C-alpha positions in Angstrom: 176.0 329.6 34.4 172.0 329.2 35.2 171.2 327.1 38.2 169.1 324.4 38.4 164.9 324.9 40.3 165.6 325.1 43.3 165.6 321.9 45.5 164.0 321.3 48.6 166.9 321.4 51.4 166.6 321.9 55.3 167.0 325.3 56.9 167.7 326.4 60.7 165.2 327.8 62.3 164.6 329.3 66.3 160.7 328.9 66.6 160.1 325.5 65.3 160.3 321.9 67.0 164.2 320.1 67.5 165.7 317.6 66.2 168.2 315.5 68.3 171.7 317.6 68.2 175.2 316.8 68.4 177.9 319.6 68.7 181.7 319.3 68.1 184.4 322.6 67.9 185.2 321.0 64.4 183.3 318.4 61.8 184.3 317.2 59.4 182.8 315.1 56.3 184.5 312.5 54.7 186.9 309.6 55.7 189.7 309.7 52.8 193.0 311.2 52.8 191.9 314.5 53.2 189.3 314.3 55.9 191.1 311.8 57.9 194.1 314.4 57.7 191.9 317.3 58.3 190.6 315.7 61.3 194.3 315.0 62.6 195.0 318.7 62.6 191.7 320.3 63.6 192.1 317.6 66.7 195.5 319.2 67.8 193.1 321.8 69.1 189.7 321.3 68.9 187.0 318.4 69.4 186.5 316.9 66.2 183.6 314.6 65.2 184.0 313.1 61.6 181.3 312.0 60.0 181.3 309.5 57.3 178.9 307.8 54.6 180.8 304.7 54.7 182.8 302.8 57.2 185.6 305.0 58.3 188.3 305.1 55.4 186.0 303.6 52.7 186.1 306.3 50.3 188.3 306.9 46.9 191.7 306.7 48.5 191.2 303.3 50.0 191.0 302.1 46.1 194.0 304.7 44.5 196.5 302.7 42.9 198.5 305.9 41.9 201.2 307.0 43.7 202.4 310.3 45.7 204.5 312.7 44.1 207.3 314.0 45.2 210.4 315.7 44.5 212.9 313.8 46.1 215.4 312.5 43.5 219.1 314.2 42.6 217.9 315.1 39.7 214.3 316.9 41.0 213.5 319.7 42.8 210.1 321.3 44.0 210.7 323.6 41.2 210.2 321.1 38.6 207.4 319.5 40.2 205.4 322.8 40.2 206.6 323.5 37.0 205.3 319.9 35.4 201.9 320.5 37.2 201.9 324.1 35.9 202.2 323.0 31.9 199.4 320.4 32.8 196.8 322.6 33.9 197.3 324.1 30.3 196.5 328.1 31.8 194.4 327.6 34.8 196.6 326.1 37.5 197.5 328.5 40.2 201.6 328.9 40.0 201.4 329.9 43.3 199.2 326.9 44.8 201.8 324.3 42.6 204.6 325.7 44.5 203.2 325.4 47.6 201.6 321.5 47.2 204.8 320.8 45.7 207.3 322.6 48.1 205.2 320.8 51.5 205.5 317.1 49.6 208.8 316.3 51.4 207.4 317.5 54.6 203.9 315.5 54.4 205.9 312.3 53.3 207.9 312.6 56.7 205.0 312.8 58.2 203.3 309.5 56.9 206.5 307.6 57.2 206.4 308.7 60.8 202.9 307.5 61.3 204.4 304.1 60.2 203.5 304.0 56.3 205.2 301.6 54.7 206.3 302.9 51.1 208.2 301.1 48.3 211.9 301.1 48.8 214.9 300.9 45.9 217.4 297.8 46.7 219.8 300.3 48.5 216.8 300.8 51.0 216.1 304.6 50.1 212.3 305.1 48.8 211.3 303.9 45.3 210.7 306.8 42.8 208.9 305.6 39.6 207.5 308.2 36.6 204.0 309.1 35.3 202.5 310.8 31.8 203.6 314.3 32.4 206.3 314.3 35.1 209.6 315.0 33.7 211.2 313.2 36.3 210.7 310.2 38.7 209.1 311.2 41.7 206.1 308.7 42.3 206.0 307.0 45.6 204.1 303.5 45.5 202.8 301.5 48.5 202.9 297.8 47.7 203.1 298.4 43.7 199.7 299.7 43.6 197.7 299.9 46.3 198.9 303.3 47.7 196.1 304.5 48.8 195.5 301.7 51.1 198.3 302.0 52.8 197.3 306.2 53.1 194.2 305.2 54.3 195.4 302.4 56.6 198.4 305.2 58.2 195.8 307.4 58.5 193.0 305.6 60.2 195.1 304.2 62.1 196.1 307.5 63.5 193.0 309.0 64.2 192.1 305.7 66.5 195.3 306.3 68.5 194.1 309.8 68.9 191.7 310.3 72.4 188.2 309.5 72.1 187.5 313.1 73.2 189.6 314.8 70.3 188.0 312.8 67.4 184.7 310.4 67.7 183.3 309.0 64.2 180.3 308.9 63.2 179.9 305.6 60.2 177.2 305.3 57.7 175.5 308.9 57.9 174.5 310.3 55.0 175.0 314.3 55.2 171.5 315.6 54.0 172.3 319.3 53.9 174.3 321.9 55.8 172.6 324.2 57.8 173.3 327.9 57.3 171.6 330.7 59.1 172.2 334.1 58.1 174.9 333.1 55.6 176.5 331.0 57.8 177.5 326.7 57.8 176.3 326.3 61.4 177.0 323.0 60.7 175.0 319.6 59.3 172.2 317.6 59.0 172.3 313.9 58.9 170.7 311.1 58.1 171.6 307.6 60.3 169.2 305.5 59.0 166.2 303.6 60.4 167.8 303.3 63.5 169.1 306.6 64.2 166.9 308.7 62.2 168.2 312.6 61.6 170.6 314.6 63.5 171.7 318.2 63.5 175.3 318.4 64.1 176.4 321.8 64.9 179.6 322.8 64.6 181.7 325.9 64.9 183.4 325.4 61.4 182.6 322.3 59.1 185.1 320.6 56.8 183.9 319.2 53.5 185.9 316.6 52.3 183.1 314.2 50.4 185.1 313.4 47.3 184.5 313.1 43.7 181.3 313.0 41.1 182.9 310.0 39.1 179.8 307.8 39.7 177.7 310.3 37.9 179.0 308.2 34.6 178.2 305.1 34.1 182.2 303.4 33.3 183.7 305.0 36.0 187.2 303.9 38.3 185.1 305.9 41.4 183.6 303.6 44.1 179.6 303.6 44.6 179.8 306.8 46.9 181.3 308.8 44.6 177.9 310.6 43.4 178.7 314.6 43.9 176.8 315.0 47.4 179.6 317.0 48.6 179.1 319.3 45.4 175.4 319.2 45.8 174.6 320.3 49.1 177.0 323.0 49.1 175.7 324.4 46.0 172.2 324.4 47.8 173.9 326.0 51.1 175.4 329.1 48.4 178.7 328.1 48.2 180.2 328.7 44.7 182.0 326.2 42.4 183.9 326.3 39.4 185.5 324.4 36.0 183.2 321.6 36.8 183.2 321.1 32.6 186.7 319.5 33.9 186.4 316.0 34.3 189.4 313.7 33.8 189.3 310.0 32.3 191.5 307.6 33.3 193.1 306.2 29.9 193.2 302.8 31.3 190.5 300.7 32.7 189.8 296.9 32.6 187.4 296.3 29.9 185.6 293.4 30.5 181.8 292.0 30.2 180.4 291.6 33.4 184.0 292.9 35.6 184.1 295.6 37.8 185.8 298.3 35.7 188.7 297.9 38.0 191.8 300.9 37.0 194.7 300.0 35.3 197.3 302.0 36.7 199.7 304.9 35.1 202.6 303.3 37.0 202.0 300.1 34.6 203.0 302.4 31.7 205.3 304.3 33.4 207.6 300.7 34.2 207.2 300.3 30.6 203.7 299.2 29.5 203.1 299.5 25.5 199.4 300.4 24.1 198.5 298.2 21.5 195.4 297.9 19.1 193.8 294.5 18.2 196.2 294.3 15.1 199.2 294.5 17.6 200.1 298.1 16.5 201.7 300.3 19.0 199.9 303.3 18.5 201.1 305.9 21.0 204.5 307.2 19.3 202.7 308.4 16.6 200.6 310.5 18.5 202.8 312.3 21.2 206.3 312.3 21.9 206.1 310.7 25.2 204.3 308.0 23.7 202.1 306.2 26.4 203.8 308.6 29.1 201.6 311.4 27.2 199.3 313.3 29.7 196.5 311.4 30.1 194.0 313.6 28.1 196.0 312.9 25.3 196.7 309.1 25.6 192.5 309.2 26.5 191.8 311.1 23.1 194.0 308.2 21.7 192.8 305.2 22.5 189.6 306.6 21.9 190.3 307.5 18.1 191.9 304.1 17.9 188.7 302.1 18.7 186.8 304.2 16.4 189.1 303.6 13.5 188.7 300.0 14.0 185.1 300.0 15.4 186.6 298.2 18.3 185.3 298.6 22.1 188.5 298.4 23.6 192.9 299.0 23.3 195.5 296.3 25.1 197.8 297.0 28.0 200.6 295.3 26.5 203.6 294.3 29.2 204.3 290.7 27.9 208.0 291.7 27.1 208.9 293.1 30.7 210.1 289.7 32.9 206.8 287.8 34.2 207.0 287.1 37.5 208.6 291.2 38.6 205.3 292.8 36.7 203.1 290.0 39.0 204.8 291.0 42.0 205.2 295.2 41.5 201.5 295.4 40.3 199.3 292.6 42.8 195.8 295.1 42.5 195.9 294.9 38.9 197.1 291.4 38.4 194.6 290.0 41.1 191.8 292.2 39.4 193.1 290.4 36.0 192.8 286.9 37.2 189.2 287.0 38.3 188.6 286.9 34.9 191.1 284.5 33.5 194.2 286.7 32.7 197.3 286.5 33.4 199.0 290.8 33.5 202.6 289.1 32.3 201.6 287.1 29.5 198.5 288.4 28.0 197.1 291.5 26.5 195.0 293.1 28.9 191.7 294.9 27.3 191.3 298.6 28.4 189.6 301.7 27.8 189.6 305.1 29.2 186.4 305.6 32.0 185.7 308.7 34.1 187.8 308.9 37.1 188.4 312.4 38.8 186.4 315.6 39.0 189.0 318.2 38.6 186.4 321.2 39.3 185.0 322.0 42.4 184.0 324.4 45.5 186.4 327.3 45.3 188.4 328.1 47.8 191.6 329.7 49.4 195.3 328.8 50.2 193.7 327.7 53.8 190.5 325.8 52.1 187.9 327.9 53.3 185.1 328.1 50.7 182.7 331.3 49.9 180.4 330.1 52.1 181.6 331.5 56.0 181.8 328.5 58.4 182.9 326.2 55.3 186.4 324.6 54.8 186.8 322.1 51.8 189.5 319.7 50.9 189.9 317.2 48.4 188.6 316.3 45.1 185.1 318.1 46.2 187.6 321.3 46.4 189.1 323.5 43.3 192.1 324.9 44.9 193.6 326.0 41.9 196.8 323.2 41.7 194.9 321.0 38.8 193.8 323.5 36.3 192.2 321.8 33.2 194.0 318.5 33.5 195.3 316.7 36.9 198.6 315.6 37.0 198.8 312.2 38.2 199.6 311.1 41.6 199.2 315.3 42.7 195.7 313.9 44.4 196.8 312.3 47.3 199.5 315.1 48.2 196.7 317.4 47.6 194.4 315.8 49.7 197.6 316.1 52.6 198.3 319.5 51.8 195.0 321.1 52.2 193.5 318.6 54.5 195.9 319.8 56.9 195.4 323.3 56.2 191.4 322.8 55.8 191.8 321.4 59.8 193.9 324.0 61.2 191.9 326.8 59.4 188.8 324.9 60.9 190.0 324.6 64.0 190.6 328.5 64.4 187.3 329.0 63.3 185.7 327.5 65.7 187.7 329.5 68.4 186.8 332.7 66.9 183.0 331.5 66.6 183.1 330.7 70.2 181.9 327.0 69.7 178.9 325.5 67.7 176.0 328.0 67.8 173.0 325.9 68.2 169.5 325.9 66.7 166.4 324.4 65.4 165.6 323.2 61.9 162.6 322.9 59.8 162.1 322.0 56.4 162.1 324.4 53.8 158.9 324.6 51.0 156.6 322.0 50.6 158.0 319.9 48.4 155.6 316.4 47.8 156.2 313.1 48.7 157.7 311.5 45.1 156.5 309.1 43.0 159.8 308.7 41.3 162.0 305.6 40.3 165.0 306.9 41.7 167.3 303.8 40.4 165.9 304.3 36.4 167.0 307.9 36.9 170.1 307.4 38.2 171.1 305.1 35.4 169.4 307.4 32.6 172.2 309.7 34.0 175.2 307.9 34.1 174.3 306.4 30.6 173.5 310.6 29.5 176.9 311.9 30.8 178.7 309.2 29.5 177.2 309.7 25.7 177.2 313.7 25.6 179.5 314.7 27.9 182.3 312.6 27.6 185.5 312.7 26.8 184.6 314.7 23.4 181.9 316.9 23.5 179.8 318.8 21.3 177.4 322.1 21.5 174.5 319.5 19.6 175.3 316.8 22.8 175.7 319.1 25.5 172.1 321.3 24.6 170.4 317.7 24.6 171.8 316.8 27.2 171.0 320.3 29.2 167.6 320.0 28.4 167.1 316.4 29.4 169.0 317.1 33.0 166.4 320.4 32.9 163.6 318.1 32.6 164.7 315.6 35.5 165.2 318.4 37.5 161.7 319.8 37.0 160.3 317.2 38.7 162.9 315.5 40.7 165.1 318.1 42.7 161.4 319.8 44.3 160.3 316.6 45.5 160.5 315.1 49.1 162.8 311.9 49.2 162.4 309.9 52.5 166.1 308.1 52.2 169.3 308.8 51.4 169.1 307.3 47.8 166.9 309.8 46.5 168.7 312.4 47.9 171.9 311.3 46.0 169.5 311.2 42.6 168.8 315.0 43.6 172.8 315.5 44.1 173.3 313.9 40.8 170.9 316.1 38.8 172.5 319.2 40.5 175.8 318.7 39.4 175.3 317.7 36.4 173.8 320.8 35.7 176.9 322.7 36.9 179.3 320.0 34.8 176.6 320.6 31.2 176.6 324.4 32.0 180.0 324.8 32.0 180.9 322.6 29.0 178.6 324.5 27.1 180.2 327.7 28.3 183.7 326.9 27.2 183.2 326.9 23.7 187.1 325.7 23.5 189.4 322.8 24.1 191.4 322.7 26.7 193.1 319.8 28.4 190.4 317.0 29.8 187.7 319.7 28.0 187.5 318.6 24.4 184.8 320.2 22.2 185.2 319.1 18.8 182.9 322.1 17.3 185.8 324.5 18.8 188.9 322.4 18.9 191.6 324.9 19.7 192.3 326.7 22.9 191.1 330.1 22.6 193.7 332.2 25.3 191.8 335.5 24.8 189.0 334.1 26.2 189.0 331.3 28.0 192.1 331.7 30.3 189.9 331.8 33.0 187.7 329.6 35.5 183.9 329.5 35.2 182.4 330.2 38.2 178.5 327.9 39.0 177.1 330.1 42.1 175.9 329.0 44.8 171.8 329.3 45.7 171.0 331.5 48.1 170.7 330.3 51.8 
């Protein structure tokens, strides 16, 4: 892949003026499931600073409706869970990673329960198990029906707050501008605390990046506002390698009502028994896949897209009218309330839905401990490419992966900080001579989102991808070298950096595999592409 133009960034120097310094054994960036779990683990033996762009626990995890996959039923096993994960990944899932994550699932669930998690129960008191697309068994645990992420976030935030203040300090509403590096090693981060706090250098013996995904690169997405690919952007500039950025998963069913937020309509609804119908009332999925509505997400998304095109429509419909109304309303309160805001009754009405950008499958390359290719930097969660998801993430594996690799990255970071002897303090200088930006940031952001939705969406082809690559390169040419005084412009730089990586991977992968569908290369090509496509980081 070709790297984008070199952006302005900040480097460590030892002979220029010093910014305010903050010291920590371990610095964790992000407070979703992966970041919180990493902080809890690192705090066992190290002093941790947890830095989050918004409020504590306010990332994508908070909004996750889907559950947590765990083989607990009498007809299930971690081996079956791992096999389903490998099958969904279409040749790019690392089987040892799948076995590791599936094998740790029960321990991580018991851990959550020990911290006070209230997971849904069956009438006999056992944990209730649901089924979702791609899973051969009922193994999905939920909380409050469709609010699992909110419960996981509540429990982990409470566990962090219960620790002694000196074990985990929390810095909220802090935007990470860059990783600080010297001699090819990550030494911490430069953070922007807004007009009141200014910029501060945070020096750490080890840094954990758990910044989430990049769904907000698309105009229509299930992701919260902060999911703009910042972690990928700053790590790429610092020299960390990424891979498989072309694999962007679209969730098949997002509420589609003009003027309303694109609220997720959880896959658990289809697992519960909902049908997908087109405008004529036809239930179309049985003709597409043997598992009908429980087919893998990429299959369902493309089937919906095909029906919309065939009928000239902008959506299809989720139908729960054949299910007990009161049970439906009680079981899916988040979706029920989202529908109610636009005058729809989840149990009585057809619910208009369409696919939208949902999950960044690719990410920063890492090993089983979460170590990236940049020494001193660990990664976990959606920003990481652990080898679990392959070319098509199996539903309800992401919260589990965040817990498993958050714990591992936290433990490895604490050990790394001990080996490093604590933080190394330097000074910070601006690199390059970037000119003050004269850019309408909001306009370019909107243009990026529209471009990706049009040319790098569910279906791609060479013509559209080349058009997108040329446009992104043009924007990068004047946006990346510019100097922005606030996070909005810095976010745009990250968006353009990551967008360049996505389109480069999509152009290079001349095949169809998982969520990457090339209409000009509609078949899977194992001879050429049964491998990861690497996106090398810039030299520090």
